[in-house]
C-alpha positions in Angstrom: 77.6 85.2 74.7 79.3 85.8 78.0 82.8 87.4 77.7 85.3 88.6 80.2 86.0 92.3 80.1 89.6 93.5 79.7 91.3 95.0 82.7 92.4 98.6 82.7 96.2 99.1 82.2 98.4 100.5 84.9 102.1 100.7 84.1 103.5 100.9 87.7 102.1 99.0 90.7 103.7 99.7 94.1 103.0 98.2 97.5 99.9 96.0 97.9 98.3 98.7 100.0 94.6 98.9 100.7 92.8 100.0 103.9 93.7 98.2 107.1 90.7 96.4 108.8 91.2 96.6 112.6 88.7 93.7 112.9 90.6 91.4 110.6 92.2 88.4 112.3 95.9 88.3 113.0 98.0 86.2 110.6 98.0 82.7 112.1 98.1 79.1 110.8 96.4 76.2 112.4 96.2 72.5 111.4 93.1 70.3 112.1 93.9 66.6 112.1 90.7 65.4 113.7 89.0 64.5 110.3 89.8 62.1 107.6 92.5 64.4 106.2 94.4 67.3 107.6 93.0 70.8 107.0 95.5 73.8 107.2 93.7 77.1 107.7 95.6 80.4 107.5 93.9 83.5 108.9 94.8 87.1 108.4 97.1 88.5 105.8 100.7 87.3 105.0 103.7 89.5 104.2 102.8 92.2 101.7 105.0 92.2 98.6 105.2 95.0 96.0 105.5 95.1 92.2 108.0 97.0 90.2 107.3 97.5 86.5 110.2 96.4 84.4 109.0 96.6 80.8 106.0 96.5 78.6 106.4 94.3 75.5 104.6 95.2 72.2 105.4 94.4 68.6 105.4 98.1 67.9 105.4 101.1 70.2 101.7 101.9 69.6 100.5 98.5 68.2 99.6 95.5 70.3 99.8 91.8 69.4 96.8 90.6 67.4 96.3 87.2 69.2 98.3 85.7 72.0 97.3 82.6 74.1 100.5 81.9 76.1 103.5 83.7 77.5 106.6 82.3 79.4 109.4 84.1 81.2 112.9 82.9 80.2 115.5 82.3 82.9 118.1 83.9 80.6 116.0 87.0 80.5 112.9 88.3 78.7 109.7 86.6 77.7 108.4 84.2 75.0 105.1 85.1 73.3 103.0 82.7 71.4 101.6 84.6 68.4 98.6 82.8 67.0 98.0 84.6 63.7 101.5 84.2 62.4 102.0 80.7 64.0 105.3 81.5 65.6 107.1 82.2 68.9 108.7 85.5 69.6 111.4 86.1 72.2 111.7 89.7 73.6 114.4 90.8 75.9 114.2 92.7 79.2 114.5 95.9 77.3 111.3 95.1 75.3 113.2 94.5 72.0 112.7 91.5 69.8 115.5 88.9 70.0 114.4 86.1 67.7 111.5 84.4 66.0 110.9 80.6 65.9 108.4 78.5 64.0 106.0 79.0 61.1 102.7 77.7 59.9 102.7 74.0 59.0 102.8 70.4 60.5 106.5 69.6 59.9 109.4 69.9 62.3 109.6 73.3 63.8 106.2 74.2 62.4 102.9 74.4 64.2 99.2 75.1 63.8 98.2 76.5 67.1 101.0 77.8 69.4 98.7 77.8 72.4 101.0 76.8 75.3 104.7 77.8 75.7 107.0 77.3 78.6 110.8 77.2 79.5 112.4 74.6 81.7 116.2 74.5 82.4 116.8 76.5 79.3 114.7 74.3 77.1 111.8 75.9 75.2 108.6 73.7 74.9 105.5 74.3 72.9 102.3 72.3 73.1 100.3 72.4 69.9 96.7 71.1 70.6 95.8 70.9 66.9 98.6 68.4 66.3 98.3 67.0 69.9 102.1 67.2 70.1 105.0 68.8 72.0 108.0 70.5 70.3 111.2 71.1 72.3 114.2 73.2 71.5 117.6 72.8 73.2 119.1 75.7 75.2 121.2 76.7 72.2 118.0 77.1 70.1 118.4 73.9 68.0 115.2 71.9 67.4 115.5 69.0 69.8 112.5 66.7 69.3 108.8 66.5 68.6 106.4 63.9 69.9 102.8 63.2 71.1 101.6 61.0 73.9 100.1 57.7 72.8 96.6 57.0 73.8 95.7 60.6 74.7 93.7 62.7 72.3 93.5 66.4 72.5 90.4 67.6 74.2 90.4 71.1 72.6 92.5 74.2 72.4 92.3 75.2 76.1 95.7 74.0 77.3 98.1 75.4 79.8 101.6 74.7 81.1 102.2 74.3 84.8 106.0 74.7 85.6 107.4 72.5 88.4 110.9 71.6 89.8 110.8 68.1 88.2 109.6 69.4 84.8 106.6 71.2 83.6 103.2 69.6 83.2 100.7 70.5 80.4 97.0 70.4 81.3 94.4 69.3 78.8 91.1 67.5 78.7 91.5 63.9 77.5 89.4 60.8 76.9 90.5 57.4 77.9 88.2 54.4 77.5 85.4 56.8 76.8 85.8 58.6 80.1 86.6 62.4 80.1 89.5 63.3 82.5 91.7 66.1 83.5 95.3 65.3 82.6 98.6 66.9 83.7 101.2 65.5 81.4 104.8 65.9 82.6 107.6 66.5 80.2 110.9 66.2 82.1 114.3 66.9 80.4 114.7 63.2 79.5 111.6 63.1 77.4 110.0 60.4 79.5 106.4 61.0 80.2 103.9 60.4 83.0 100.5 61.9 83.8 98.5 63.0 86.8 95.0 62.0 85.9 91.8 62.9 87.7 88.1 63.2 87.3 86.7 65.9 85.1 84.8 67.9 87.6 82.9 68.2 89.8 81.5 71.4 88.2 79.4 73.8 90.3 76.0 74.7 89.1 75.9 78.1 87.4 72.6 79.9 87.2 72.2 81.0 83.5 69.8 83.1 81.5 69.1 81.6 78.1 67.4 83.8 75.4 66.4 82.9 71.8 66.3 85.8 69.3 64.2 86.3 66.2 67.0 85.0 63.9 67.1 81.5 65.5 70.2 82.1 67.6 70.4 81.4 71.3 72.2 83.8 73.7 73.5 82.5 77.0 74.5 84.7 79.9 75.8 83.0 83.0 75.5 84.8 86.3 78.4 87.0 86.9 80.6 86.1 89.9 79.4 82.5 89.7 81.1 79.6 91.5 84.2 78.3 89.7 86.3 75.1 89.3 90.0 75.6 89.1 92.9 73.1 89.4 96.7 72.7 89.2 99.3 70.0 89.8 100.6 70.4 93.4 102.2 68.3 96.1 102.3 65.2 93.9 98.5 65.4 93.1 95.9 67.9 91.9 95.0 71.1 93.8 91.3 71.6 93.2 89.0 74.4 94.2 85.3 74.2 93.5 82.6 76.7 94.4 83.0 80.1 96.1 85.1 79.5 99.2 88.9 79.5 99.6 89.3 75.8 100.2 91.9 74.0 98.0 91.7 70.2 98.1 94.8 68.3 97.3 93.5 65.1 95.6 94.9 61.9 94.1 94.0 60.4 90.7 90.9 58.7 92.2 89.5 62.0 93.4 90.2 61.3 97.1 91.1 64.4 99.2 94.5 64.0 100.9 94.7 67.4 102.6 93.1 70.8 102.4 94.5 74.4 102.3 92.0 77.0 103.4 91.9 80.7 104.3 89.9 82.4 107.1 89.6 85.9 105.7 86.8 88.4 104.8 85.1 87.8 101.4 84.9 90.5 98.7 81.2 91.6 98.3 79.5 92.0 94.9 78.8 95.8 94.9 76.1 97.5 92.9 78.8 98.7 90.5 80.2 95.2 90.1 76.7 93.9 89.4 76.0 96.6 86.8 79.3 95.9 85.1 78.8 92.1 85.2 75.4 92.3 83.6 76.1 95.0 81.1 76.3 92.6 78.2 73.1 90.8 78.9 71.2 94.1 79.5 72.6 95.4 76.2 71.6 92.2 74.5 68.0 92.5 75.7 67.9 96.0 74.1 69.5 95.2 70.7 69.1 91.5 69.9 65.3 91.1 69.9 65.3 88.3 72.4 62.1 86.8 73.8 60.9 83.8 75.8 64.0 83.8 78.0 64.4 81.0 80.6 66.5 81.0 83.7 68.0 84.0 85.4 71.2 85.7 86.4 71.5 85.3 90.1 73.2 88.1 92.1 75.7 86.5 94.5 76.5 88.4 97.7 80.2 87.7 97.4 82.7 87.1 94.6 84.3 83.6 94.4 87.3 83.7 96.7 89.6 82.0 94.1 89.8 82.9 90.3 92.7 80.7 89.1 95.8 78.7 90.2 99.3 78.8 88.8 102.6 77.1 89.6 106.3 77.8 89.1 109.7 76.0 88.9 110.4 76.7 92.6 107.4 74.5 93.6 105.2 77.4 94.7 101.4 77.4 94.2 100.1 80.9 93.2 96.4 81.6 94.0 94.5 84.5 92.5 92.2 85.7 95.3 89.4 88.2 95.3 90.1 90.1 98.5 88.2 93.0 100.0 90.9 95.4 98.9 91.0 94.0 95.4 92.5 91.1 93.5 95.7 89.7 94.9 98.1 86.9 94.1 99.1 84.7 97.1 102.1 82.3 97.1 102.1 78.9 98.9 104.9 76.5 99.4 103.7 73.2 100.8 101.1 74.2 103.4 102.7 77.5 104.3 101.4 80.8 103.0 104.5 83.0 102.0 103.2 86.3 100.9 100.9 88.3 98.5 100.9 91.2 96.1 98.3 93.3 94.4 97.4 91.7 91.0 98.6 93.7 88.0 96.2 94.5 85.2 95.4 91.3 83.4 93.5 90.3 80.3 90.5 88.3 81.5 91.7 85.0 83.0 94.8 84.7 80.9 97.5 82.8 82.8 100.6 84.8 84.1 104.1 83.3 84.0 105.9 83.3 87.4 109.7 82.8 87.6 111.7 83.5 90.7 110.9 87.1 91.7 109.4 88.0 88.3 105.9 87.8 86.8 104.8 88.4 83.2 101.1 89.2 82.5 99.1 89.4 79.3 97.3 92.7 79.2 95.0 94.8 77.1 97.2 96.7 74.6 96.7 99.6 72.2 94.2 99.4 69.4 92.4 96.5 70.9 95.4 94.2 70.8 97.5 92.6 73.6 100.8 93.5 75.3 102.9 91.8 78.0 103.8 93.5 81.2 106.8 92.2 83.1 107.2 93.0 86.8 109.6 92.3 89.7 107.9 91.0 92.8 109.7 92.9 95.5 110.1 90.7 98.6 109.5 87.3 96.9 113.2 86.6 96.2 114.3 83.4 98.0 110.8 82.7 99.3 
């Protein structure tokens, strides 16, 4: 099956760098209001920020975490790590040392089955457990505050994420209501009151795929590498949605209507021969070792990589966009319809979701012995932006 390869680990990342393209457009912003909705297009490159490595978090100096699905920076310092195997949350300080453990396996108060999504808001720690379809919240002093689920919403699987926001974080999940599959961003403000930003599930871009049966009755599926994507996040009171390969983020309401668009007029990152060989290595190896035959479909080689890989948000109301730029992968920060700055993306495990807080970012990375570790960085230049 198709898997994302781990990124190589680099401990210290400095300025965003990269060659300067004399033909690249100057940084400029224009707004087109002639259509049914305003389109803000930003050309050129914004202010370049740098990364300063603060600490690398591991359970042991030479041993990585066995399974981690979610991390969250704490305003008081350090980072929370959701450890799947032991069914617990671990809090590490800015020095990389373990501060405390919370939770255990079970379905009772303070217990959980799948610590998939963790976040911190105004000192309160929140965990979404998709197996139990419930949220657990701890007070700033560490006391267990409350546990609840949302009536009428059933968990659509284990792929859930928190999206921090100034008015309280939202947790994203697939849901079904009246037999219709939807995207849902459930808000958990400090009062415990709930509301959801709902939207259509999709549209999903068509992905060319090679399908190959083997001589044991199994079927192997290899999507085309660098295929069009569908990403979304809550933003500006609605949903920020990007579909396809272009940098064009539509801000949509619950009915799926586009209210405004954020776009970038910048060069696209080409798919090089080395990229193509790396992206198709698994399928080529499968053809050699799995005794497949009678394959249908094919892996299409795209000329360019999708401009956007994923979206994230933070408590300051910024939208973070992971972009495939010519000089490499970068994270760009928007506030409203203004592009603030960018920095070179640190090493990251697949499409795991970083945690942004103020001028810090925590990233899940490949660790020693095939495990995971968490890199915490300071974004130099982002403070106050």
